[in-house]
C-alpha positions in Angstrom: 114.2 178.5 23.2 110.6 177.5 23.2 108.5 176.7 19.7 105.6 174.8 18.5 106.3 171.9 15.8 104.1 170.3 13.7 104.1 167.5 11.1 101.3 165.8 9.2 98.6 167.8 11.6 100.3 166.7 14.9 101.8 169.7 16.9 104.4 169.4 19.8 105.8 171.7 22.1 109.5 171.9 22.1 112.0 173.5 24.2 115.7 173.6 23.6 118.4 174.3 26.3 121.9 174.6 25.6 124.4 172.4 27.8 128.0 171.9 28.5 128.0 168.6 26.3 125.3 169.6 23.8 121.7 170.2 24.0 118.9 169.3 26.5 115.5 168.9 24.3 112.0 168.6 25.5 109.6 167.3 23.0 106.1 167.3 24.3 106.6 165.9 28.1 109.9 164.0 27.2 113.3 165.4 27.9 116.5 164.2 25.7 120.1 164.7 25.6 121.3 165.6 22.4 124.9 166.1 21.0 124.8 167.8 17.6 127.7 168.7 15.1 127.5 170.4 12.0 129.0 168.1 9.2 128.7 170.3 6.2 126.0 172.7 5.0 122.8 171.8 6.2 124.1 168.4 7.3 124.2 167.5 10.9 125.4 164.6 12.8 122.9 163.9 16.2 123.4 161.4 18.9 120.1 160.9 20.5 119.7 158.1 23.3 123.0 156.7 22.4 122.2 156.2 18.5 123.9 158.3 15.9 121.9 160.1 13.0 122.9 162.0 10.2 120.1 164.2 8.9 119.6 167.0 6.3 117.7 170.1 7.5 116.8 172.8 5.1 114.3 175.7 5.0 111.5 174.8 2.6 109.6 178.3 3.3 109.2 180.9 6.0 108.0 178.3 8.7 108.8 175.2 7.2 111.5 172.8 7.0 112.8 169.7 5.0 114.4 167.2 7.2 115.9 164.2 5.5 117.2 161.0 7.3 118.2 158.1 5.4 115.7 157.6 2.8 112.9 159.6 4.7 111.6 163.2 4.1 109.5 164.9 6.8 108.1 168.6 6.4 108.3 170.2 9.4 106.8 173.5 10.3 108.1 175.7 13.3 106.1 178.3 14.6 107.2 180.5 17.9 103.9 181.0 19.8 105.1 184.5 21.0 105.5 185.4 17.4 102.2 184.1 16.3 100.1 185.9 18.9 102.2 189.1 18.2 101.6 188.8 14.4 97.9 188.8 14.8 98.0 192.0 16.5 100.3 193.7 14.0 98.8 196.9 12.6 99.6 197.6 8.9 100.7 201.2 9.8 103.2 202.4 12.3 106.4 201.0 13.4 106.9 197.4 13.9 109.8 196.1 16.1 111.5 192.8 14.9 112.6 190.8 17.8 115.2 188.0 18.4 113.3 184.7 19.3 116.5 182.8 20.1 119.9 183.9 21.3 122.6 183.8 18.6 125.3 185.4 16.7 124.2 187.7 13.5 126.3 186.1 10.6 124.8 188.4 8.1 122.9 191.4 7.2 120.5 191.0 4.4 118.7 194.8 4.3 120.1 197.9 5.0 118.3 200.8 6.6 116.0 202.8 4.5 115.4 199.9 2.4 111.8 198.8 1.5 111.2 195.0 2.2 108.5 192.5 1.5 106.5 190.4 4.0 108.7 187.1 4.5 111.9 188.8 3.2 115.1 187.9 5.1 116.4 190.6 7.4 119.4 189.1 8.9 120.8 185.6 9.1 121.3 184.2 13.0 123.0 181.2 13.8 121.8 179.6 16.6 122.2 175.8 17.9 124.8 175.4 15.0 121.9 176.1 12.4 122.0 179.4 10.4 118.0 180.9 10.8 116.8 184.0 8.7 115.0 186.4 10.6 112.0 187.5 8.3 110.3 190.7 8.1 106.6 190.2 9.6 105.3 192.6 7.1 106.0 194.8 4.1 107.3 198.5 4.6 110.6 200.2 5.0 113.6 199.4 7.5 113.6 202.5 9.7 116.4 201.0 12.0 118.6 197.8 11.5 119.7 197.4 15.5 122.2 194.7 15.1 125.4 193.9 12.9 127.3 191.0 11.4 129.5 189.5 14.2 127.1 190.8 17.1 125.8 188.4 19.7 121.9 188.8 20.4 119.7 187.2 23.4 116.1 186.3 22.9 113.9 189.4 22.9 116.8 191.6 21.5 115.7 194.4 19.0 116.9 193.2 15.4 115.0 196.0 13.4 112.3 198.4 13.2 109.8 198.5 10.3 107.6 201.1 9.3 
């Protein structure tokens, strides 16, 4: 999975690969081996470079996360470069396909077919890399098709929903 992360005006390209023992994470040009475990709720235990960290990660807005470590708070914006490009090309009329930007397991359906949704409203909750991510509607409209169900596994690029 690849995405852009930014904090205080500084942006990094990030790539995450799942391995047998955890994750291989590239931030900019540097690769790191990371072991991650969910402690409770939004709290994670991370081992990075032989050091242990306990962090809390909570979604603050559609694309921003509050990351707490010790007494420090960082607000990190996460964007998918492909989704950003596609979002700029979205037409306000006609069907819009919402696709998974990462592999994971659907843990909740937040809407039903034929339901009206607003831009940014959650469609499903996708568990990926031991974190739950709400997949939002890219624009207002009606859910014409919900292509996934709770418990289903999806791959990056799989159809989640069609909004008209």
